[in-house]
C-alpha positions in Angstrom: 71.2 24.6 -38.6 71.6 26.7 -35.8 68.7 29.0 -35.2 70.9 32.1 -35.5 71.8 31.2 -39.1 68.2 30.5 -40.2 67.3 33.9 -39.0 70.2 35.5 -40.5 69.2 33.6 -43.9 65.6 34.6 -43.6 66.5 38.4 -42.8 68.9 38.1 -45.9 66.0 37.0 -48.0 63.9 39.6 -47.0 66.3 42.3 -47.6 66.9 41.0 -50.9 63.2 41.2 -51.7 63.4 44.9 -50.9 66.3 45.5 -53.0 68.8 46.0 -50.3 71.4 43.4 -51.4 74.3 45.0 -49.7 72.7 44.6 -46.3 71.6 41.3 -47.1 75.2 40.1 -47.9 76.3 42.0 -44.7 74.1 40.1 -42.7 74.4 36.5 -44.3 78.2 36.4 -45.2 79.2 36.2 -41.8 77.3 33.2 -40.6 77.7 31.4 -43.9 81.7 31.8 -43.7 81.5 30.7 -39.9 79.7 27.4 -40.6 81.2 24.2 -40.3 81.0 21.7 -43.2 77.8 19.9 -41.7 76.2 23.3 -41.5 77.4 24.5 -44.6 75.7 21.6 -46.4 72.3 22.6 -44.6 72.8 26.3 -45.7 73.3 25.0 -49.3 70.3 22.8 -49.3 68.0 25.5 -47.5 69.3 28.3 -50.1 68.3 25.8 -52.9 65.0 25.1 -51.4 64.2 28.8 -50.6 65.4 30.5 -53.7 62.0 32.2 -54.2 62.2 33.7 -50.8 65.0 35.6 -52.3 63.3 36.5 -55.6 59.8 37.1 -54.2 58.6 35.1 -57.1 56.5 32.0 -57.2 57.8 28.6 -58.7 55.5 28.0 -61.8 55.8 24.5 -63.2 56.4 24.1 -67.0 53.4 23.0 -68.7 
């Protein structure tokens, strides 16, 4: 993934945690739409692996 894409995703996560969803989408959407299929797959994996970056919650394992 390009460094600029990763920066945009991290910034979008930060804005989402601050309840600034509109701004987060404005930052993330263009880089997601511009990604080729390879980078798009990387973005999907990164989003799945970093979902708590957007929610601000810690993952808790089920007992």
